[in-house]
N, C-alpha and C positions, 0 to 999 in steps of 0.2 A: 432660569430653569428651576422649577420647584423640586426640592428634594427633602425627604424625611429619612433620616438614617438612625437606626436603632443600634444600641450597644449595651454591653453589660451582661448578656446572657451567658449560659454555660451550665456547668454541673454544680448542683447543690445537694447536700444531704437532707433527708427528711427532718423537719423541724428547723431547718436553717432559713436564712433570709437572703434576699437578692434585690438589687436595685437595677432597674433598666432606665436608660436614658434615650431620648429622641431629640436629635439635633435637626433643626429646620433651616432652610434657606429658600429664598425666592418668594416668601410670603410676608404679608403684613401681620406679624405674629399676634399682635394685640387684638386683631379683629376675628381671630379664628377660635372655634372650639377645638380642643385637643383631647385625644383619647387613646386608650390602649384596648385592644381587642385580641382575642386568641381563637385559633381554629385548629382543632385536632383532626386527624384523618377520620373521615366518616361522620364528623360532627358539624353542626352549624356554627357559624361565627358567634362568639360570645363576648358580651361586654365585660371588660375588666374594670375600667374606670374612665370617666369622662369629666372634663372641666371646661366650662364655657368661657367665652370672652369676658363675661361678668363674674367669673370665679364661682359659679354654682357647680357643685360636684355631685355626680352619681356614681355609685359603685355597683358592680354586678353582685347578685345575691350570693354566689358561691365564694366570693372573696371579700365581701364588705367588712368583715371583722378583722381582716388581716392586711388590708391594702391602704396605702396612702398615695395619692397623686398630687403633684405640685409642679408649678412652673418656675423656671428661672428666666424671667422676662428679659433681662439684659442680655442673656445668651441665646434667647429664642429657643429654649429647650423646655421639654416637658419630661418629668421623671415619674417613675412609680417605684415604691418600696413595698415588697411583699414579705410578710413574716409567716412563720409556722408553715412553711411550704410542705406539700404532700406530693406523693407520686402522681396523683391525678392532676396536678398543676403542670405536668410535663406536656409541652406542646410548643408551637410557634406563636410568638407574640408580635403583634403588628401595631405600629404607631399610625394614628389617623389625625388629619387636620381637615376641618370642614368649615365652610362659610356658605350660608344659603343652600343652594343645590350643588355646590362644588365640594368634592372630597378628594383628598390626596392620601396615598398610602405609602408606608415604608415597605421595604422588601421582606421584613420579618427577621426575628431573632429567636433562635432555638434556646429553650430552657428545659433542662432535664433534672428531675428530682429523683435521686437514686442513691442507695448506699453501696 
């Protein structure tokens, strides 16, 4: 069974940093593009960061100066580190794994930026 499980979310103060992790199972990890997306209520799904199987990286415009995505290949995990977080970063973050026309999604992880 394919599973993507996010962890690391929670409450962070404005200006703070947070790291999210996505643990995968049931996939050939090295063949997949992995990414982080977010979707706030009433908003469209937004790219946070994506890293391909060839290690090419794309960052969403709203986070590109504050975001680092990286893989831990031996653990079949993909992480993201976000710095200088702001209240507008408050939403649910989803891990994605894709290959060709197949996509798998995690259940989401809530991040709240508030003082």
